C-alpha positions in Angstrom: -3.7 -13.5 16.9 -0.4 -11.8 16.3 0.0 -13.3 12.8 -3.6 -12.0 11.9 -2.6 -8.7 13.0 0.6 -8.8 11.3 -0.7 -9.9 8.0 -3.6 -7.3 8.2 -0.8 -4.3 9.0 1.2 -5.7 5.9 -1.8 -5.4 3.7 -2.4 -2.0 4.7 1.0 -0.8 4.2 1.0 -2.6 0.9 -2.2 -1.1 -0.1 -1.2 2.5 1.1 2.6 1.8 -1.1 0.5 0.9 -3.8 -1.8 4.0 -3.6 1.3 6.1 -3.8 2.9 4.4 -6.5 0.0 4.6 -8.6 -0.2 8.5 -7.4 3.4 9.0 -8.6 2.5 7.1 -12.0 -0.1 9.5 -12.4 1.7 12.6 -11.9 4.4 11.0 -14.4 1.7 10.9 -16.8 0.4 14.5 -16.7 
């Protein structure tokens, strides 16, 4: 259970980080 929760949390954080990085790249493109 704990491992599952941790993996889900890590996945969400990585998704958020990817979103931020893509947004930053988009701004740089503009």
